[in-house]
KEBA-247667 format. One record per residue (C-alpha): x, y, z. Coordinates in Angstrom, 3 decimals, always signed. Layout:
FIFI; u; v; w
FIFI; X; Y; Z
...
//
This chain:
FIFI; u; v; w
FIFI; +137.977; +128.383; +171.921
FIFI; +134.750; +126.820; +172.686
FIFI; +134.513; +123.348; +170.094
FIFI; +130.813; +123.460; +170.740
FIFI; +129.608; +127.099; +170.494
FIFI; +129.347; +127.266; +167.030
FIFI; +127.377; +123.974; +166.899
FIFI; +125.171; +124.966; +169.598
FIFI; +124.435; +128.473; +168.059
FIFI; +123.286; +126.784; +164.808
FIFI; +120.985; +124.482; +166.753
FIFI; +119.621; +127.605; +168.057
FIFI; +119.222; +129.463; +164.761
FIFI; +117.540; +126.582; +163.253
FIFI; +115.229; +126.122; +166.210
FIFI; +114.420; +129.596; +166.181
FIFI; +113.955; +130.193; +162.263
FIFI; +111.899; +126.905; +162.111
FIFI; +109.582; +127.741; +164.785
FIFI; +109.199; +131.384; +163.004
FIFI; +108.697; +129.535; +159.368
FIFI; +105.634; +127.314; +161.013
FIFI; +103.762; +130.451; +162.569
FIFI; +104.219; +132.237; +159.012
FIFI; +104.381; +129.673; +156.552
FIFI; +100.857; +128.196; +157.630
FIFI; +98.790; +130.568; +157.410
FIFI; +100.769; +132.080; +154.028
FIFI; +100.579; +128.879; +152.749
FIFI; +97.240; +128.300; +153.437
FIFI; +96.194; +131.036; +151.745
FIFI; +98.312; +130.340; +148.407
FIFI; +96.502; +127.108; +149.060
FIFI; +93.066; +128.272; +149.046
FIFI; +93.020; +131.931; +147.219
FIFI; +91.409; +132.494; +143.911
FIFI; +94.222; +135.773; +143.024
FIFI; +94.988; +134.519; +139.573
FIFI; +98.089; +136.566; +140.351
FIFI; +99.365; +134.376; +143.045
FIFI; +101.478; +132.623; +140.823
FIFI; +104.153; +136.091; +141.008
FIFI; +104.156; +135.635; +144.977
FIFI; +104.992; +131.994; +144.481
FIFI; +107.833; +132.589; +142.222
FIFI; +108.979; +135.395; +144.735
FIFI; +108.959; +132.464; +147.793
FIFI; +110.672; +130.095; +145.219
FIFI; +113.989; +132.605; +144.434
FIFI; +115.972; +131.120; +147.509
FIFI; +116.145; +128.098; +145.207
FIFI; +118.045; +129.368; +142.336
FIFI; +119.528; +132.633; +143.608
FIFI; +122.867; +132.335; +144.564
FIFI; +122.637; +132.600; +148.201
FIFI; +125.964; +135.493; +147.945
FIFI; +123.219; +137.171; +145.796
FIFI; +120.321; +137.010; +148.395
FIFI; +122.954; +137.715; +151.568
FIFI; +123.921; +140.941; +149.556
FIFI; +120.468; +142.001; +149.316
FIFI; +119.366; +141.694; +153.116
FIFI; +122.563; +142.923; +154.134
FIFI; +121.688; +146.029; +151.612
FIFI; +118.169; +145.780; +153.228
FIFI; +118.836; +145.354; +157.119
FIFI; +122.365; +147.114; +156.541
FIFI; +122.773; +150.587; +158.943
FIFI; +122.043; +152.657; +155.612
FIFI; +118.467; +151.067; +155.419
FIFI; +115.292; +152.819; +156.808
FIFI; +114.928; +148.838; +158.797
FIFI; +118.451; +148.973; +160.044
FIFI; +118.070; +152.681; +161.124
FIFI; +114.814; +151.758; +162.805
FIFI; +116.136; +148.901; +164.708
FIFI; +119.372; +150.488; +165.901
FIFI; +117.480; +153.143; +166.644
FIFI; +114.936; +151.309; +169.004
FIFI; +117.103; +148.432; +170.442
FIFI; +120.444; +150.182; +170.204
FIFI; +122.460; +148.082; +168.145
FIFI; +122.882; +146.785; +164.782
FIFI; +120.510; +144.243; +163.223
FIFI; +123.263; +143.130; +160.385
FIFI; +126.108; +141.098; +161.690
FIFI; +124.097; +140.204; +164.724
FIFI; +122.235; +137.123; +165.631
FIFI; +118.756; +138.826; +165.706
FIFI; +119.986; +139.579; +161.392
FIFI; +121.034; +136.004; +160.929
FIFI; +117.323; +135.202; +161.808
FIFI; +116.358; +137.495; +159.442
FIFI; +118.437; +136.210; +156.884
FIFI; +117.440; +132.348; +157.556
FIFI; +114.205; +132.814; +157.593
FIFI; +113.881; +134.006; +153.986
FIFI; +116.642; +131.621; +152.840
FIFI; +114.408; +128.667; +153.944
FIFI; +111.060; +130.290; +153.019
FIFI; +110.026; +127.829; +150.095
FIFI; +111.187; +124.556; +152.530
FIFI; +108.900; +125.351; +154.182
FIFI; +105.902; +127.355; +152.195
FIFI; +106.309; +124.664; +149.796
FIFI; +105.665; +121.470; +151.576
FIFI; +102.607; +123.219; +153.704
FIFI; +101.172; +124.527; +150.315
FIFI; +101.009; +121.009; +148.493
FIFI; +99.601; +119.093; +151.696
FIFI; +96.400; +121.439; +152.028
FIFI; +96.115; +121.702; +148.128
FIFI; +96.327; +118.269; +148.445
FIFI; +93.146; +117.776; +151.232
FIFI; +89.941; +116.480; +149.750
FIFI; +88.041; +119.341; +149.029
FIFI; +84.257; +117.543; +150.030
FIFI; +86.034; +117.135; +153.550
FIFI; +86.442; +120.524; +153.586
FIFI; +82.611; +121.376; +151.849
FIFI; +81.096; +119.015; +153.783
FIFI; +82.334; +120.989; +157.435
FIFI; +81.281; +124.278; +155.903
FIFI; +77.429; +122.514; +154.694
FIFI; +77.120; +121.739; +159.124
FIFI; +77.877; +125.183; +159.942
FIFI; +81.423; +124.901; +161.196
FIFI; +83.689; +128.019; +160.939
FIFI; +86.759; +128.132; +158.141
FIFI; +88.721; +128.409; +161.664
FIFI; +87.347; +125.865; +162.921
FIFI; +87.528; +123.313; +159.485
FIFI; +91.090; +124.464; +159.364
FIFI; +92.518; +123.231; +162.645
FIFI; +89.968; +120.106; +162.525
FIFI; +89.697; +119.230; +159.068
FIFI; +92.790; +120.665; +157.003
FIFI; +95.454; +120.674; +159.172
FIFI; +95.265; +117.007; +160.910
FIFI; +95.323; +115.823; +157.003
FIFI; +98.157; +118.047; +156.555
FIFI; +100.242; +117.045; +159.127
FIFI; +102.583; +115.237; +156.912
FIFI; +103.351; +118.039; +154.890
FIFI; +103.842; +120.357; +157.848
FIFI; +106.431; +117.810; +159.661
FIFI; +108.108; +117.750; +156.578
FIFI; +108.178; +121.484; +155.885
FIFI; +109.591; +121.736; +159.186
FIFI; +112.329; +119.035; +159.263
FIFI; +113.665; +120.434; +156.010
FIFI; +113.884; +124.053; +157.086
FIFI; +115.650; +122.972; +160.004
FIFI; +118.357; +121.156; +158.338
FIFI; +118.294; +123.654; +155.683
FIFI; +119.461; +126.171; +158.096
FIFI; +122.052; +123.674; +159.689
FIFI; +123.776; +123.973; +156.619
FIFI; +123.783; +127.650; +155.981
FIFI; +126.706; +129.469; +154.324
FIFI; +126.537; +132.214; +152.017
FIFI; +123.671; +134.030; +153.543
FIFI; +124.746; +134.323; +157.093
FIFI; +128.325; +134.956; +156.338
FIFI; +127.435; +138.162; +154.354
FIFI; +124.527; +139.001; +157.079
FIFI; +126.420; +137.891; +159.914
FIFI; +130.067; +137.637; +159.328
FIFI; +132.010; +135.813; +161.490
FIFI; +131.775; +137.309; +165.035
FIFI; +132.640; +134.580; +167.917
FIFI; +129.976; +133.179; +169.927
FIFI; +127.059; +135.795; +168.023
FIFI; +127.470; +134.981; +164.238
FIFI; +129.975; +131.940; +164.099
FIFI; +128.018; +129.267; +163.300
FIFI; +129.269; +125.590; +162.467
FIFI; +128.878; +126.052; +158.711
FIFI; +131.095; +129.593; +158.949
FIFI; +133.250; +127.352; +161.965
FIFI; +134.315; +125.008; +159.085
FIFI; +135.199; +127.437; +156.146
FIFI; +137.662; +129.755; +159.053
FIFI; +139.262; +126.704; +160.460
FIFI; +140.147; +125.323; +156.686
FIFI; +141.436; +128.873; +156.059
FIFI; +143.598; +128.367; +159.290
FIFI; +144.404; +124.889; +157.789
FIFI; +142.967; +123.049; +160.785
FIFI; +141.458; +119.954; +159.004
FIFI; +140.992; +117.774; +162.111
FIFI; +138.867; +120.577; +163.284
FIFI; +136.945; +121.310; +160.087
FIFI; +136.445; +117.419; +160.050
FIFI; +134.744; +117.066; +163.264
FIFI; +132.416; +120.595; +163.047
FIFI; +131.599; +118.940; +159.569
FIFI; +131.193; +115.407; +160.894
FIFI; +128.792; +116.503; +163.306
FIFI; +126.688; +118.357; +160.627
FIFI; +126.864; +115.338; +158.674
FIFI; +125.200; +113.236; +161.157
FIFI; +122.953; +115.649; +161.949
FIFI; +121.439; +116.234; +158.789
FIFI; +121.691; +112.138; +158.401
FIFI; +119.432; +111.768; +161.216
FIFI; +117.035; +114.619; +160.782
FIFI; +116.496; +113.567; +156.736
FIFI; +116.009; +109.744; +158.158
FIFI; +113.511; +111.051; +160.883
FIFI; +111.324; +112.397; +157.864
FIFI; +111.531; +109.266; +155.904
FIFI; +110.481; +107.294; +158.980
FIFI; +107.884; +109.332; +159.755
FIFI; +106.387; +109.694; +156.154
FIFI; +106.442; +105.806; +155.909
FIFI; +104.395; +105.136; +158.787
FIFI; +101.738; +107.982; +157.930
FIFI; +101.771; +106.189; +154.787
FIFI; +101.189; +102.816; +156.282
FIFI; +98.458; +104.568; +158.768
FIFI; +96.274; +105.688; +155.602
//
């Protein structure tokens, strides 16, 4: 068995998930921060559900949504000639929804904290909303953007319930580090399990240390 394979797969999954969350989460968080829709709290509640739902519950419903018996699952199988459930692509889908609040909430908080007078000043100068977003809002929100991305990456590293429900334990395909730890403990291979756990512990600590370091430097530059 290749010891590094689950770790590499975990890093790959975390990276892809973080990129997708940035691409989708930034415009969505911007809309949540500035929309005047009175019922937006319902969307915010839906986004926050993974924070309180047991991972197995979320994993079960996602499995039902992308499994072979669902419209999405059948469409994916017809187009790509393979199942979405119990595949790496399925893990990406599950990880995206599981880590969504860890990206959107910091993004939204940072957008909301931007001084509205600066935004209005940009508009009064004839600048478009798109220009104002990239030239004013996004640079002033970089602390929240960095925090959201790093937290999403770190959260995906430690996923277990969701990835196990959606992906199972297919070596080289869905066997991420957290699942490998569980598998090795079940086989009473505590030394190997400890090695995987130690790698995740050190990596998570390094990521969180980086977040606090960047935030501290950011505060000092204000």
